[in-house]
C-alpha positions in Angstrom: 24.8 32.4 -11.4 28.5 31.8 -11.8 30.4 29.2 -9.9 32.4 31.9 -8.3 29.3 33.6 -7.0 27.8 30.3 -5.8 31.0 29.4 -3.9 31.2 32.9 -2.3 27.5 32.6 -1.2 28.2 29.2 0.3 31.3 30.3 2.1 29.5 33.4 3.5 26.5 31.4 4.5 28.5 28.8 6.3 30.6 31.4 8.1 27.4 33.3 9.1 25.9 30.1 10.5 29.1 29.4 12.4 29.2 33.0 13.8 25.5 32.7 14.9 26.2 29.5 16.7 29.4 31.0 18.2 27.4 34.1 19.3 24.7 32.0 20.9 27.3 29.9 22.7 29.1 33.1 24.0 25.8 34.7 25.0 24.7 31.6 26.9 28.1 31.2 28.6 28.4 34.8 29.7 24.8 34.8 31.0 25.4 31.6 32.9 28.6 33.0 34.5 26.9 36.3 35.5 23.9 34.5 37.1 26.3 32.2 38.9 28.2 35.1 40.3 25.0 36.7 41.5 23.9 33.5 43.1 27.2 33.3 44.9 26.9 36.8 46.2 23.3 36.1 47.4 24.5 32.9 49.2 27.3 34.8 50.9 24.9 37.5 52.0 22.5 34.9 53.4 25.3 33.0 55.1 26.6 36.2 56.7 23.1 37.0 58.1 22.6 33.5 59.4 26.0 33.5 61.0 25.2 36.5 63.3 21.5 35.5 63.9 20.3 34.2 67.2 16.9 33.3 68.7 16.1 34.5 72.2 13.9 32.7 74.8 10.8 34.5 73.4 11.5 33.1 69.9 12.5 36.4 68.5 15.5 36.9 66.2 18.5 38.7 67.6 21.6 39.7 65.5 24.8 39.9 67.4 26.5 42.3 65.0 26.0 44.3 61.9 26.6 42.6 58.5 28.3 44.3 55.6 26.7 43.3 52.3 27.7 43.6 48.7 26.3 46.7 47.0 22.9 46.2 45.6 22.1 43.1 47.7 19.0 43.2 49.9 18.2 40.8 52.7 14.9 40.3 54.6 14.2 38.0 57.5 10.6 36.8 58.1 9.4 34.9 61.1 7.1 31.9 61.0 4.1 34.2 61.1 5.3 36.1 58.0 6.3 39.2 59.9 9.3 41.1 58.7 11.7 41.0 61.7 15.0 42.1 60.0 16.1 44.0 56.9 19.6 44.9 55.6 20.7 48.4 56.4 21.1 49.2 52.7 17.4 48.9 52.3 15.2 52.0 52.5 12.6 51.3 55.2 10.0 53.1 53.2 10.8 51.4 49.9 8.9 48.7 48.0 11.4 46.2 49.3 9.7 46.0 52.7 7.3 43.7 50.9 8.5 40.0 50.4 11.1 39.8 47.7 9.5 36.5 46.6 6.0 36.1 48.1 5.4 32.8 46.2 8.3 31.0 47.9 7.9 32.7 51.3 6.6 29.4 52.8 9.0 27.1 50.9 10.8 24.5 52.9 13.7 24.2 50.4 16.4 26.6 49.3 15.1 28.3 46.1 16.6 30.7 43.5 13.9 32.5 41.5 13.7 35.5 39.1 11.0 37.8 40.3 9.6 41.0 38.8 9.1 43.8 41.4 7.5 47.0 40.1 8.8 46.4 36.6 12.3 45.5 37.7 13.8 42.0 37.5 15.3 40.6 40.7 17.2 37.5 41.5 16.0 36.2 44.9 17.3 33.5 47.1 14.9 32.0 49.7 16.4 30.1 52.6 14.1 28.4 55.3 15.4 29.0 58.9 15.0 26.1 61.3 16.0 25.4 64.9 15.7 22.0 66.5 14.2 21.0 63.2 11.4 23.4 63.7 10.7 26.2 61.2 11.2 29.6 62.7 11.3 31.9 59.7 12.6 32.6 56.2 15.5 34.6 54.9 15.3 36.2 51.4 18.2 37.8 49.7 17.8 39.6 46.4 19.5 41.8 43.9 18.5 43.6 40.8 19.2 42.0 37.4 19.5 45.3 35.6 23.2 45.0 35.3 22.9 41.6 33.7 20.3 42.9 31.3 22.5 45.7 30.3 25.4 43.4 29.8 23.3 41.0 27.7 22.0 43.9 25.6 25.5 45.2 24.9 26.8 41.7 24.2 24.0 41.1 21.7 24.8 44.3 19.9 28.5 43.6 19.9 28.0 40.1 18.5 25.6 41.3 15.8 28.0 44.1 14.7 31.0 41.7 14.8 29.1 39.0 12.9 28.0 41.5 10.2 31.5 42.9 9.7 33.0 39.4 9.7 30.5 38.1 7.2 31.1 41.0 4.9 34.8 40.7 5.1 34.6 36.9 4.6 32.4 37.4 1.6 34.9 39.8 0.0 37.9 37.6 0.9 36.0 34.5 -0.3 35.1 36.3 -3.6 38.8 37.2 -4.1 40.0 33.7 -3.3 37.4 32.1 -5.5 38.3 34.4 -8.4 41.9 33.5 -8.0 41.3 29.8 -7.6 38.9 29.6 -10.5 41.0 31.8 -12.8 42.6 28.8 -14.5 39.1 27.4 -15.3 38.4 30.6 -17.2 41.6 30.0 -19.1 40.4 26.5 -19.8 37.1 27.8 -21.1 38.8 30.5 -23.3 41.2 28.0 -24.7 38.5 25.6 -25.5 36.5 28.3 -27.3 39.6 29.3 -29.3 40.2 25.7 -30.3 36.6 25.4 -31.3 36.7 28.7 -33.4 40.1 28.1 -34.9 40.0 24.3 -35.1 43.5 24.2 -33.7 44.1 21.2 -31.5 47.8 22.0 -31.1 47.0 24.7 -28.5 47.6 23.9 -24.8 46.4 25.5 -21.6 49.2 27.3 -19.7 49.3 26.7 -15.9 51.9 27.8 -13.4 50.2 26.5 -10.3 50.7 23.2 -8.5 50.1 20.1 -10.7 48.9 18.2 -7.7 45.8 20.2 -6.9 42.3 19.7 -8.5 42.7 22.5 -11.0 46.2 21.4 -11.9 45.1 17.8 -12.5 42.1 19.0 -14.6 44.4 21.1 -16.8 46.9 18.3 -17.2 44.1 15.9 -18.1 42.6 18.5 -20.5 46.0 19.0 -22.2 46.5 15.2 -22.5 43.1 14.9 -24.1 44.0 17.6 -26.6 47.2 15.9 -27.4 45.4 12.6 -27.9 42.7 14.2 -30.1 45.4 16.1 -32.1 47.2 12.8 -32.7 43.9 11.0 -33.5 42.8 13.6 -36.0 46.2 13.8 -37.6 46.2 10.0 -37.9 42.7 10.1 -39.3 43.6 12.8 -41.9 46.6 10.7 -42.9 44.5 7.6 -43.1 42.0 9.2 -45.3 44.7 10.6 -47.6 46.4 7.2 -47.7 43.3 5.2 -48.4 42.4 7.7 -51.1 45.8 7.2 -52.7 45.6 3.4 -52.4 42.2 3.4 -54.1 43.0 5.8 -56.8 46.0 3.8 -58.2 44.1 0.5 -59.0 41.0 2.4 -60.1 43.1 4.5 -62.5 44.7 1.3 -63.9 41.3 -0.3 -64.3 39.8 2.7 -66.0 42.8 3.0 -68.3 42.4 -0.6 -69.4 38.7 -0.3 -69.9 39.1 2.8 -72.0 41.7 1.0 -74.1 39.3 -1.9 -74.8 36.5 0.5 -75.5 38.5 2.3 -78.1 39.8 -0.9 -79.8 36.3 -2.5 -79.4 37.9 -5.9 -78.5 38.9 -7.8 -75.5 42.6 -7.5 -74.7 43.8 -10.4 -72.6 46.6 -8.3 -71.0 44.2 -5.6 -70.0 41.8 -8.1 -68.6 44.6 -9.7 -66.5 45.6 -6.3 -65.3 42.1 -5.5 -64.2 41.8 -8.8 -62.4 45.1 -8.1 -60.5 43.8 -4.7 -59.5 40.5 -6.1 -58.4 42.4 -8.7 -56.3 44.5 -5.8 -54.8 41.3 -3.9 -53.9 39.8 -7.0 -52.4 42.8 -7.6 -50.2 42.8 -3.9 -49.2 39.1 -4.0 -48.2 39.6 -7.3 -46.3 42.5 -5.9 -44.3 40.5 -2.7 -43.5 37.5 -4.8 -42.4 39.8 -6.9 -40.2 41.2 -3.8 -38.5 37.7 -2.3 -38.2 36.3 -5.4 -36.6 39.3 -5.6 -34.2 38.8 -2.0 -33.1 35.2 -2.7 -32.0 36.0 -6.1 -30.5 34.1 -8.1 -33.1 37.0 -10.1 -34.5 36.8 -13.6 -33.0 40.1 -15.2 -31.7 39.9 -19.0 -31.3 42.4 -19.8 -28.6 43.7 -23.3 -28.7 47.0 -25.1 -28.0 49.0 -25.0 -31.2 52.5 -26.2 -32.3 54.2 -22.9 -33.4 57.1 -24.8 -35.0 54.6 -26.7 -37.3 53.0 -23.4 -38.3 56.4 -21.9 -39.1 57.3 -24.9 -41.3 54.0 -24.5 -43.2 54.7 -20.7 -43.7 58.3 -21.5 -44.8 57.0 -23.8 -47.6 54.8 -21.0 -48.9 57.5 -18.4 -48.7 59.9 -20.5 -50.6 57.5 -20.6 -53.5 56.9 -16.9 -53.2 60.7 -16.2 -53.2 61.1 -18.2 -56.4 64.8 -18.5 -56.0 65.3 -14.8 -56.0 66.1 -14.8 -52.3 67.6 -17.5 -50.2 65.0 -18.4 -47.5 66.1 -20.7 -44.7 65.2 -21.8 -41.2 67.9 -21.6 -38.6 67.3 -22.8 -35.1 63.9 -24.2 -34.5 62.5 -25.7 -31.2 59.3 -27.5 -30.5 57.1 -24.7 -29.1 53.5 -24.9 -27.8 51.5 -21.7 -27.4 47.8 -20.8 -26.8 46.4 -18.9 -29.7 44.5 -18.7 -32.9 46.3 -20.8 -35.4 45.1 -18.9 -38.5 45.9 -15.5 -37.0 49.4 -16.5 -35.8 50.1 -18.1 -39.2 49.0 -14.8 -40.8 51.5 -12.9 -38.6 54.4 -15.3 -39.5 53.5 -15.2 -43.2 53.4 -11.4 -43.2 56.8 -11.0 -41.5 58.5 -13.5 -43.9 56.7 -12.1 -47.0 57.9 -8.5 -46.1 61.4 -9.8 -45.5 61.4 -11.5 -48.9 59.9 -8.4 -50.6 62.4 -5.9 -49.2 65.5 -8.1 -49.6 67.3 -7.5 -52.9 68.0 -10.4 -55.3 70.7 -12.7 -54.1 70.0 -11.8 -50.4 69.0 -14.1 -47.6 66.1 -14.3 -45.2 66.3 -16.4 -42.0 63.7 -17.5 -39.5 64.5 -18.8 -36.0 62.2 -20.2 -33.3 63.4 -20.7 -29.8 62.4 -20.5 -26.1 63.4 -17.8 -23.6 62.2 -18.8 -20.2 58.4 -18.8 -20.4 58.3 -17.1 -23.8 58.4 -18.4 -27.4 60.6 -16.2 -29.6 60.2 -16.0 -33.4 62.9 -14.0 -35.2 62.8 -13.1 -38.9 66.0 -11.6 -40.2 66.9 -10.2 -43.6 70.0 -8.5 -45.1 68.0 -5.9 -47.0 68.6 -2.1 -47.0 67.3 -1.7 -43.5 64.9 0.8 -42.0 65.9 4.4 -41.1 65.9 5.2 -37.4 63.3 7.9 -37.8 60.9 5.4 -39.3 61.2 2.7 -36.6 58.6 4.3 -34.2 56.0 4.3 -36.9 56.3 1.1 -38.9 53.4 -0.5 -37.0 51.0 2.3 -37.9 48.6 1.6 -40.7 49.5 3.0 -44.2 52.9 4.3 -42.9 55.8 4.2 -45.4 59.1 5.8 -44.9 61.6 6.5 -47.7 62.9 2.9 -47.6 61.1 1.1 -44.9 57.5 0.8 -46.1 57.6 1.5 -49.8 55.4 -0.5 -52.1 57.2 -3.4 -53.6 57.8 -3.8 -57.3 54.7 -5.9 -57.7 52.6 -3.0 -56.3 50.9 -5.2 -53.8 51.8 -3.4 -50.5 49.3 -1.3 -48.6 51.0 -0.6 -45.3 48.5 -2.6 -43.3 50.2 -6.0 -42.8 52.4 -4.9 -39.9 49.5 -3.1 -38.2 47.5 -6.3 -38.3 50.4 -8.3 -37.1 51.0 -6.0 -34.2 47.4 -6.2 -33.0 47.2 -9.9 -33.3 50.4 -10.4 -31.3 49.3 -7.9 -28.6 46.0 -9.6 -28.2 47.8 -12.9 -27.7 49.6 -11.4 -24.7 52.8 -11.0 -26.6 54.9 -8.3 -28.2 56.6 -7.6 -31.5 59.7 -5.4 -31.8 62.1 -4.5 -34.6 65.9 -3.8 -34.9 67.4 -2.4 -38.0 70.5 -0.8 -39.3 70.8 0.9 -42.6 72.7 -1.3 -45.2 72.8 -4.3 -42.8 69.2 -5.5 -42.7 66.3 -5.8 -40.3 65.2 -8.3 -37.7 61.7 -8.6 -36.3 61.3 -10.3 -32.9 57.9 -11.8 -32.0 57.5 -13.0 -28.4 54.5 -15.1 -27.2 53.8 -16.7 -23.8 54.4 -20.5 -23.8 51.4 -22.7 -23.1 51.9 -24.1 -19.5 48.6 -26.1 -19.6 45.8 -27.1 -22.0 44.2 -24.0 -23.4 40.4 -23.7 -22.7 38.4 -24.1 -25.8 36.9 -20.7 -25.9 36.6 -17.9 -28.4 37.7 -14.4 -27.4 37.0 -11.2 -29.2 40.1 -9.5 -30.6 40.1 -5.8 -29.7 42.5 -3.0 -30.7 42.9 -1.8 -27.1 45.8 0.6 -27.6 47.8 2.2 -30.4 51.3 0.8 -31.2 53.9 2.0 -28.7 56.4 4.6 -29.9 60.0 3.5 -29.9 63.0 5.7 -29.4 65.6 3.6 -31.1 
């Protein structure tokens, strides 16, 4: 059974139950009001009779004047010996009503209302004891037929049944129309999902013109956001597979070429062996970087957080970079403060080494690379600046993505050692230290990376935390 049908049945059932309860309440209320009106008329008739009744010296009832009664009301007066001594003029003397209207309560000492059946007809009877000088002298009984109330009740039940049936049918039809209209977007969601499954096209989105704040609107917005994230994820995955295939193919081709050369010459060639060793080293670094990222993604990469002197780490990296530059690029340290941060010394050293190595690699011969370390409030700021060719503006939002290379920004260096993973690793290490890494660049003027880490305000607890890739690199618009 469809959701639309279930909702319609639920709406109709609830409305039917409400109508039944409402009908019972109306039926009970009207019945109570009608019975109360009859009781009032019987009390008025009894009061009028008692008002004109007198008792003579012989103990007999005497009525000083005639009493006008409501139509259909009958009154009887019985003496203490159960003899009928008076009867309303509207009563036929030869009718059945010359018998006690309520024989069971004829001797009652209390005022009693009772429903009595007389010859198949329901009567409402009021019994009033008559006393004088606190001595019982008789009983007055006033009664009227309940046929009118029965007819009213029957008509009322029929009316309520017909009204409830019509209202339930109308409610079911209206509920079905409303449910169809309200759930129509869900049908669109289903159809779009099936089309995406059949066509393998995650670029499709679900159109919706209703309010974005209702349940269906929020569902469609969430579904479209999920599609966008999946589309981006699969696009990144396809690019990753293509890039890793390219990165693996190049060293493998070089190694195979050198092996074929030695096989044809049937002798060891020192240059070929050295080339193979270099490519093996490249593949080893690639695999290590990929494993590091994979471990970080599942939260299995340990992060040993301790208080470290970031200025000392920078000096150690500076010494290594100067050797790497080999005089081709002028590497220098500008402003440097004593800075304490909480973090993993090896991982932060890896970040600084990566930033400086990239700056040296992409700076032309005779250029300059400068590193500065300062404090900005509660933050440590490491800046690495070069005067290389710069990064195009369209490449800036993507430079922290793995394997990404723009035309100038992420190309492999002349030594062929770049894989496009270093900045991705640096980004995730900094983010999991509670910091951030940004980049500013202008074509022809150079590039500056800014790394910000929170200062250590107290001794760091000696604990190890898993490093997890909790979010993709944020996109930049400048």
